[in-house]
N, C-alpha and C positions, 0 to 999 in steps of 0.2 A: 397477563394480570397486571394492573397498575396498582403498587403498592408504596407509591413515592411519599417521602417525608421522615424514611425511618434512619435517616442518617443522624438524626439529633439523637436517637434512642442509643444508636450505637455509641455514640460520644457520653450519654449519661452512663451507658454501663461501662465503659471504660474508666470515666473519672470514679465509679465506684469501686472498680477493681483496685484501681492507685489508691484511693482513700483506705480500702480493706488491708492492702499492703503495708500502709505506712502504720495503721492502726495495730496489725499483729492479731493474732489468735487471743482467745481467753486464756485467762492463767489456769492451766491445766493442772497446776500443783494445788490446787484449791481440792477440799474433799467434797464428794457429792453424796447427797444421801435423799433418797425420796421413797415416797409410799411405793410397794409392790405394783399397784395398779396404775400409777403415774409412769413407771419407768418401763410398763409392759405396753401401755399407750405408745410412748416415745418409740419403742421398738416398732410397732406398725408404721408408723409415721415416716421413720427413718427408711423402710422399704419403699416407701412412695416418693421420695426424694431421690433416689438413686435410679442410676440408667444413665444410657449414653446419648440418647435423644437422635439417634441416627434417622428414625422413622421422620420426626419432626423436620429434621435439617432436608431432608429429600423432598419433603412435600412443599418446604419454604422455597427451596431451591426452584421449584417447578413454577413458584410464582413469579420469576423473571427480575427480582429487584434484589441486587447484591448487598444493597443496604439494610434490607431486610434479613437476608440470611446472615449476615454477621452479627445483627443484634439477637438473632434466634441462639446463634452459636454463644454468645454471651451471656444470654439468658440461661442456656443450658449449663454453663459453667457455673453460673450462680447456685444453680438446684443440685448440682454436683457438690459443691460446696457445703451446701446445708447438709447433705449425706454424709460428708466426711465430719462436720461440726457433731452432728447427732451421734455419730459412730465412736467419735472421741469422749461426748459425754457418758455413751454407753460402757466404754471400756472404764472411765473412771467410777461408775457405778458398780461394774463388775469387780474391779478391786475392793469394793466395799459388801460386796456378796451379793450382787444382783445378778442379772442376765445380760450376755452380748448381744450384737445385732442378729435378726433372722434373717434367714436364706430368701424369704418369701412370705408374701400374706395373700390370701385369697381376693381381698379389696382392691389392691394393686392389681393383679390379673386381669381383674375385670375391668379397670380403668383403661388399663392398655390396651386390651380388646377392642372396647369400645372406640377409643381413640383410631385405631388403625381400619376400622371398617370402612372409612369413606375418604374424602380429600381434606386439605388443610381445614376448611370451615369447620367441618366435624370434630376434628382434631382439637381445632383451640376450643370449640363449644364445650367438649369433655373436659379438656385442660382448665378452662375455667373455672368449671364446678370445683376442681380439687383446689385451686388458687382461692377461691372465695370462701370455702371451708377452712382453709389453712390459715388464712386471716385471724377468723375468731378461735380457732384452736391455739396459735400461737401467742395470741395475746393473753390468752387465760392461762397459758403456760409460763408465760412472763411474770404475770401479775398474781397469779395464785399460788406460787411456789415460795417457800422462804429459803430454798437452795439457791444461793449466789450465782453458782456456776451455771445451772440450770436456766435460771432468770436470764444470765448473760446472753447465752446461747440461743434462745427462745427471742429475745428482744434483736439480735442481730439478723435472726430470719425473718422476723416479722418486717423488719424495715425493707430487707430485699422484696417481700412479698407485696410489700404496698405501691412498690414500683411496677411489679410484673403485670398487675392488673390494668393498670391504664395502658401498658404496652399492648398487651392481647386486645383491651376493648378497642384500641384504635385499629388495629388490624381486623377484628372482627366488623368494625363499621364500614371498611373498604370491602370486606366481602359480601356482607349482607346489601350494600348500596348496589351490588350486581344482581340482586333478585327483584322481581316486582315488587313496587312500596306494599302492596296488600299483603304480601306474604312475610314482610319484614318482621312486625310485632308479634304475628302468631309463632314464629320462630322462637322469639325469645320468651313469650308464654309458655313453649313446649321445654325452654330450657330451664325456667322458673321450676316448673313441675318436677323435672327431673332431679334440679336441685334440691327442691323438698325432700324427695324421695332418699337422696343420698345423705342429706344433713339428718334424716330420720334413723338412717342405718348406723351413720358414723356416731350418733348420739347413744343410740343402743350398744353399739360395740366398745363406746369408750367411756359408756356412763359412769363406771366407778371411779375413774381418773377425774372426770369433768366434777364430780361432786366433791371430790378432795382438793380440786382447783377453785372450788369454790361458785361452780355455775352448775345447775342442773341441766338435764337432758331437754327440757322444753324451752328454758331461755336460750341454750345454745343453739336450737333451731331457729328460736324467734329472731335471735340476732344475726344469725346468717341469711335467714329471709330479708330481714330489713335492710342489710347491707346491700342485697342484690338490686335494690331498687335503683341506686345509682351505679349499678353496673349496666342495667338495662338503658338507663338515661343515655351514659357515654357510647354504647354502642349506637344506639338510635337516631341521638340527635348530640352529636359531639360539639362540644364548647370548652374553653379552657379551665372552667370549674364544674364539670360535669362530674369528675370522678371526685368523690370525698369519702375519707375513711377515719376512722378514729384509731390512734395507738396509744 
């Protein structure tokens, strides 16, 4: 399977890794105080960010492009860093009387099982749902809390997610190009339907936290679905300005 052109993504991930090292971690010496509904929500998202990514790497390796495999490994490293940042944040909240990380959550289990059902294309389609939902969630967390440490952590993760989505869009474009033209748009229509279902579930599950962050359930779902138009455009008709997002 041809997946050429991913050397540039490897360079971007490597550049970001060096920038992250130079910048250093957030100031963990700051106190952190959040409403219980918000830190409970962060617990659940922390579970979703964790994982070794071995299944994704294995499928990427089968695609036959070493640059793509390396880019995937760097992407996974960023996701693991997100889990680390959230775990450190939860540790600060624990010191203030909140709760530690969770050992697991049913929503993460469902996503992992769905991603492993088929090949790389299905893996990325399901992963993209999580990434698009995460974009809106971390923006709400960054902008909706008056806790400086939480806002800093959320902003760092959001910046990464804004690069992850176009990375996956480019690979999905190459994957869908292998399908008959008549099938490509229906695949993305089904993807948006699944995204809608997941967004509704997340809105219901995290509703109290979202309200605390200044965004209601319906607005959260609406914003996620609105952003999905750019994703579909980038996957079906890629061009330099196909992916746009607000941060």
